[in-house]
C-alpha positions in Angstrom: -24.4 -6.4 -15.2 -22.9 -3.2 -17.0 -24.0 -2.8 -20.5 -20.4 -1.7 -21.6 -19.3 -4.9 -21.0 -17.6 -6.4 -24.7 -19.6 -9.7 -25.6 -16.6 -12.0 -24.6 -16.6 -10.7 -20.6 -20.6 -11.1 -20.6 -20.4 -14.6 -19.6 -17.6 -14.2 -17.2 -18.3 -15.3 -13.4 -15.1 -16.8 -12.9 -12.7 -13.9 -12.4 -8.9 -14.5 -11.2 -7.5 -11.4 -9.8 -3.5 -11.7 -10.4 -1.4 -9.0 -8.2 2.0 -10.9 -7.3 3.2 -7.7 -4.4 3.1 -7.9 -1.5 0.2 -6.1 1.0 -0.1 -2.9 0.2 0.3 -3.4 -3.8 -3.4 -6.1 -2.9 -4.8 -3.2 -1.1 -4.8 -0.6 -3.7 -6.5 -3.1 -6.2 -9.4 -3.2 -4.2 -11.4 -0.5 -5.9 -11.0 -2.8 -9.3 -11.7 -5.5 -7.5 -14.9 -3.6 -6.3 -15.7 -2.4 -10.2 -15.4 -6.0 -11.0 -18.0 -6.9 -9.0 -20.1 -4.6 -9.6 -20.1 -4.3 -12.9 -20.7 -8.0 -13.2 -23.0 -9.9 -10.9 -22.8 -12.7 -9.5 -18.9 -12.8 -10.4 -16.5 -14.9 -7.9 -13.2 -13.5 -7.7 -9.8 -15.0 -6.3 -6.7 -13.5 -6.1 -3.6 -15.0 -7.1 -1.0 -13.3 -5.1 2.1 -13.5 -3.1 2.2 -15.0 0.7 2.2 -11.6 2.0 -0.4 -10.3 -0.1 -2.2 -13.6 0.5 -2.7 -12.3 4.5 -4.6 -9.6 3.4 -7.0 -11.6 2.1 -9.3 -12.2 5.2 -10.0 -8.6 4.9 -10.6 -7.4 1.9 -14.7 -7.9 1.5 -14.8 -8.3 -2.5 -12.5 -11.2 -2.3 -14.1 -14.8 -2.8 -11.1 -16.9 -2.5 -7.0 -16.3 -2.3 -4.2 -18.8 -3.8 -1.0 -18.3 -2.7 2.1 -17.9 -5.0 5.9 -17.7 -4.9 6.1 -16.4 -8.6 9.7 -16.9 -9.8 9.9 -13.8 -11.6 8.9 -11.6 -7.7 11.6 -11.2 -5.6 11.1 -13.9 -2.8 13.8 -15.5 -0.2 13.4 -19.0 -1.0 14.2 -19.9 -5.0 11.5 -20.8 -6.5 11.6 -24.7 -8.0 12.1 -25.6 -11.1 8.6 -26.9 -11.7 6.9 -23.5 -9.8 5.5 -22.6 -13.1 3.7 -26.3 -13.9 2.7 -26.5 -10.9 0.7 -23.4 -10.3 -0.6 -23.0 -13.6 -2.0 -27.3 -13.0 -3.6 -25.0 -9.7 -5.2 -23.3 -11.9 -6.6 -25.0 -14.4 -8.7 -27.0 -11.6 -10.2 -23.1 -11.1 -11.7 -21.6 -8.1 -12.2 -23.8 -5.0 -15.8 -24.0 -5.1 -17.2 -28.0 -6.0 -18.7 -27.5 -9.4 -17.2 -24.1 -10.4 -15.0 -25.3 -13.4 -11.9 -23.8 -15.1 -11.7 -19.4 -14.6 -13.4 -17.8 -17.0 -11.3 -14.6 -16.7 -7.6 -13.3 -15.4 -7.1 -9.0 -14.9 -3.5 -9.2 -14.3 -2.3 -6.0 -11.9 1.1 -4.5 -12.5 2.6 -1.6 -11.8 3.8 0.0 -14.8 7.7 -0.8 -14.6 6.2 -4.6 -14.1 5.8 -6.6 -17.3 2.5 -8.6 -17.0 3.7 -11.5 -19.7 5.1 -13.8 -17.6 1.1 -13.9 -15.7 -0.4 -14.1 -18.6 1.9 -16.9 -19.8 1.0 -18.8 -16.7 -2.6 -18.0 -16.9 -2.6 -19.3 -20.8 -0.5 -22.6 -19.8 -3.6 -22.9 -17.2 -6.3 -22.1 -20.1 -7.9 -18.9 -18.7 -9.3 -17.6 -22.3 -9.8 -14.3 -21.0 -6.4 -12.5 -20.1 -6.4 -8.5 -19.3 -3.6 -6.8 -18.9 -1.2 -3.5 -19.7 1.4 -4.1 -21.4 4.5 -2.1 -23.3 5.2 -4.4 -25.9 3.0 -6.5 -28.3 2.0 -9.4 -26.2 0.0 -11.1 -29.5 -1.6 -14.7 -28.1 -0.7 -14.1 -24.6 -3.8 -11.1 -23.7 -6.7 -11.6 -25.3 -7.7 -7.6 -23.9 -4.4 -5.8 -24.2 -4.1 -2.2 -22.6 -1.2 -0.1 -24.3 1.5 0.8 -21.4 2.2 4.7 -21.8 3.7 5.1 -18.5 5.8 7.1 -17.7 6.0 9.0 -21.1 2.6 10.2 -20.9 2.5 11.4 -16.7 1.9 9.2 -14.0 -1.4 8.1 -12.3 -2.2 6.9 -9.1 -1.6 3.4 -8.8 -5.4 3.0 -7.5 -6.4 5.2 -10.8 -4.3 2.8 -12.9 -5.8 -0.3 -11.9 -9.7 1.5 -12.6 -8.4 2.3 -16.1 -7.6 -1.7 -16.5 -11.4 -2.5 -15.5 -12.6 -0.1 -16.9 -11.6 -0.9 -20.2 -13.4 -3.9 -20.1 -16.0 -1.9 -19.1 -16.3 -2.0 -15.1 -16.4 0.9 -13.1 -17.4 1.7 -9.6 -18.4 4.6 -7.9 -16.6 3.9 -4.4 -12.7 4.3 -5.1 -12.1 3.9 -1.6 -9.4 1.3 -0.2 -10.4 -1.7 1.2 -9.7 -3.5 4.1 -12.2 -4.3 6.9 -10.9 -5.0 10.5 -13.2 -7.9 12.2 -14.9 -7.0 15.3 -13.0 -9.8 17.3 -10.1 -8.4 16.2 -11.0 -4.2 17.5 -12.2 -6.4 21.0 -8.6 -7.4 21.1 -7.0 -4.6 20.8 -8.8 -2.6 23.0 -8.0 -5.6 25.9 -4.3 -5.4 25.1 -4.8 -1.5 25.4 -6.0 -1.6 28.5 -2.9 -4.1 29.7 -1.3 -1.8 29.0 -2.6 1.0 31.3 -3.8 2.9 27.8 -7.1 4.3 27.4 -8.3 3.4 24.0 -10.9 6.1 23.5 -8.1 8.9 24.4 -5.7 9.8 21.5 -2.6 7.3 20.6 -0.3 7.3 18.0 1.1 4.4 16.1 4.6 3.6 14.8 5.5 1.4 12.4 9.1 1.9 12.2 10.0 -1.9 9.8 9.6 -2.7 6.6 11.2 -5.5 4.5 14.0 -3.9 2.9 16.7 -1.9 4.5 16.7 0.6 1.6 13.0 1.5 2.8 14.1 1.7 7.1 14.0 5.2 8.4 17.5 4.6 10.5 16.7 3.5 14.2 18.4 6.8 15.7 15.7 9.0 14.1 13.2 7.1 15.4 14.5 7.5 18.9 14.8 11.4 18.1 11.2 11.2 17.0 10.0 9.4 20.3 11.2 12.1 22.9 10.1 14.9 20.2 6.9 13.4 20.7 6.9 12.1 24.0 8.0 15.5 25.3 6.0 17.6 23.5 1.9 16.0 23.6 2.8 13.0 25.7 0.1 10.4 24.3 0.9 7.4 24.6 3.0 6.3 21.4 2.4 2.1 20.6 5.1 0.2 18.7 4.1 -2.3 16.0 6.2 -4.6 14.3 6.7 -8.1 12.5 8.3 -10.6 15.0 11.2 -11.1 12.6 11.9 -6.9 13.7 12.3 -7.3 17.4 16.0 -7.6 18.0 16.0 -4.7 14.9 13.5 -2.7 17.1 15.1 -3.4 20.2 16.7 0.3 21.2 13.2 1.3 20.4 11.5 -0.3 23.2 14.0 0.3 25.3 14.1 4.8 25.0 12.9 6.2 28.3 12.0 9.6 26.8 8.0 9.4 26.7 4.8 6.7 27.0 6.2 4.3 25.2 4.1 0.7 24.1 6.0 -2.4 22.6 3.2 -4.6 20.5 6.2 -5.5 18.8 5.5 -9.2 17.3 1.9 -9.3 19.5 -0.1 -8.2 16.5 -1.7 -10.2 13.7 -2.9 -8.8 10.4 -6.3 -7.9 11.3 -5.1 -6.2 15.2 -2.5 -4.3 13.2 -5.9 -2.9 11.2 -7.9 -2.3 14.3 -5.4 0.0 15.7 -4.3 1.9 13.2 -8.0 2.5 12.4 -8.1 3.2 16.4 -5.2 5.9 16.6 -4.8 9.8 16.2 -1.9 9.2 13.8 0.7 6.3 12.0 3.9 7.0 11.4 6.1 5.1 9.8 7.7 4.3 5.8 6.8 3.0 3.0 5.7 -0.5 3.9 2.4 -2.5 4.5 0.7 -0.5 7.0 1.0 2.7 5.2 -2.2 1.4 3.1 -4.3 0.2 6.1 -4.1 3.3 7.2 -5.3 5.1 4.1 -8.3 2.3 3.8 -9.4 2.8 7.2 -9.3 6.4 7.0 -6.4 6.8 9.7 -4.0 10.3 9.1 -0.4 9.6 7.8 2.8 10.2 8.2 5.0 8.6 5.4 8.6 8.5 6.1 9.0 7.9 2.0 12.2 6.0 0.6 12.0 6.1 -3.0 12.9 3.0 -3.4 10.0 2.4 -6.5 10.4 4.5 -10.3 6.8 6.1 -9.8 7.2 9.6 -8.0 5.4 8.9 -4.1 2.8 11.1 -4.7 1.5 9.4 -7.2 1.6 5.9 -6.3 1.8 5.4 -2.2 -0.5 9.1 -1.4 -3.2 8.0 0.0 -6.7 9.8 -2.1 -8.3 12.4 -1.6 -6.6 14.3 1.2 -6.2 17.8 1.7 -2.7 19.0 0.0 0.0 20.6 1.7 3.3 21.5 0.0 6.9 21.4 1.4 9.9 23.9 0.5 11.8 21.3 -1.2 15.6 21.2 0.1 18.6 21.4 -1.5 20.6 18.1 -1.8 23.9 19.0 -0.4 24.5 20.5 2.5 21.7 18.9 4.3 19.8 21.8 6.4 20.3 21.5 10.1 16.2 21.9 11.1 13.8 21.0 8.0 11.7 24.1 7.2 8.6 24.7 9.0 5.3 23.7 6.2 3.9 25.7 3.9 0.6 25.3 3.7 -1.6 25.1 -0.1 -5.2 26.2 1.2 -8.1 24.0 -0.2 -6.1 22.1 -2.8 -7.0 17.9 -2.9 -4.9 15.4 -4.3 -5.6 11.9 -5.5 -9.1 9.8 -6.2 -10.9 8.3 -4.0 -10.3 8.0 0.1 -10.0 6.4 3.2 -13.1 6.3 4.8 -12.6 9.9 7.1 -11.5 11.3 4.0 -13.2 14.2 2.6 -13.5 16.0 -0.6 -13.7 13.1 -3.1 -12.9 13.9 -7.1 -11.1 12.2 -9.9 -7.5 12.8 -10.3 -3.5 13.0 -9.7 -3.1 16.7 -9.1 0.5 16.8 -8.1 1.8 14.3 -8.5 6.0 14.6 -8.2 7.9 13.5 -11.2 11.1 11.8 -9.9 11.8 11.3 -5.9 14.2 14.8 -5.6 15.4 15.8 -2.3 12.3 17.2 -0.3 10.1 16.7 2.6 5.9 17.3 1.0 2.8 16.6 2.9 -0.5 15.7 1.4 -3.0 16.0 4.3 -3.1 13.4 5.5 0.3 12.2 4.7 3.7 13.6 4.8 6.0 12.0 2.2 9.6 12.8 3.1 12.5 12.2 0.3 15.8 13.4 1.4 18.0 11.5 -1.3 18.0 11.0 -5.4 17.9 7.7 -5.3 16.7 4.7 -3.9 20.8 3.9 -4.3 21.5 7.1 -1.8 18.4 6.9 0.7 20.1 4.6 3.4 24.0 5.5 2.9 22.6 9.2 3.0 21.2 8.4 6.4 24.4 7.0 8.1 26.9 9.6 7.1 25.0 12.4 8.3 23.9 13.0 11.4 22.3 16.4 10.3 19.7 15.2 7.9 16.7 16.2 9.6 14.1 13.5 11.2 11.1 15.5 10.5 10.3 16.1 14.7 9.2 19.8 13.6 6.9 18.5 10.8 4.8 16.1 12.4 4.6 18.4 15.3 2.5 20.7 13.5 1.2 18.1 11.9 -0.4 16.3 14.9 -1.0 19.2 17.0 -3.4 20.8 13.0 
């Protein structure tokens, strides 16, 4: 047990980790969960999260159990019932799903700086959880027993992983291993191998994965630009191109599956989360938007091109770039007019970015060097991550792409990145 733990936390064994967002947000909390487990031996970690976040739990070895919950203060397609808060509080009052375990001893509430932890803290207070830790801008008074005053974004912005590590560090929990967790099951890897062989693809040879979907329309790269990208990749490299996406995206992504340029294979709607992780882990490169598979790539160490829509108030390099990868900086693009061709990469030799790393990432060291404040127009490549942001705000993202056929599709940049 860490000797840095406050006396009140030394007896905590049944700990509730609260992260009510989606898959990627949960994965960015896994180093902090590892810190809890390493610093409090014998603790039992339960994750309270959204249904989409709960899907990641079987692949996070730091977790012992998961509770799915559609919190009424979070965005969900289905409206919450009037009794949703009380029903969840009663479920939490029963404690972990272990016979005779008793109630939860503590709750750690993970949030981004733009979110308030107070609704979740109220839920945990109603459930009688005695220790409640969170970062909060307002004085929480009795809702939190361990309050970390919120300093972002006024005093710079941290990587999400570092933010959550700092939170648990407030109660003395630390870890030297700050990589994201996503454990690919052997059965999932075998299943993907079989599927690739059935499609005539050598699983041991290079292939690229393109995940074109996203839950929000504002975060989707336009289909016509994906089509341009498929054509470029097929013509220049000849690698098999594998399309992935959710079952509900089959129709919207159909134009990509019907392309006649390049060796394109569709696995849209055919993969579970474990199989998707296995496919990404074995690929040469993942190209996607700011969505869950980008974080899976960071966890398994696969190079990533992230077509980032500025839908989050945190700057993309501070929040989304996988940690500890070599950094290459692209020149800023003017807001208007947009150029017909994307400028070539400018390299920043030796520079590093991030705090932890995918399993293949080199040069681990703490820090958030190079984080950008704001989401101004530009193309940025940080080692294993290409971040594309051509709009001043999230509101302009879809409108700009729909109105301008001359916006660069990043083909030249991806070409150089794949060929590097």
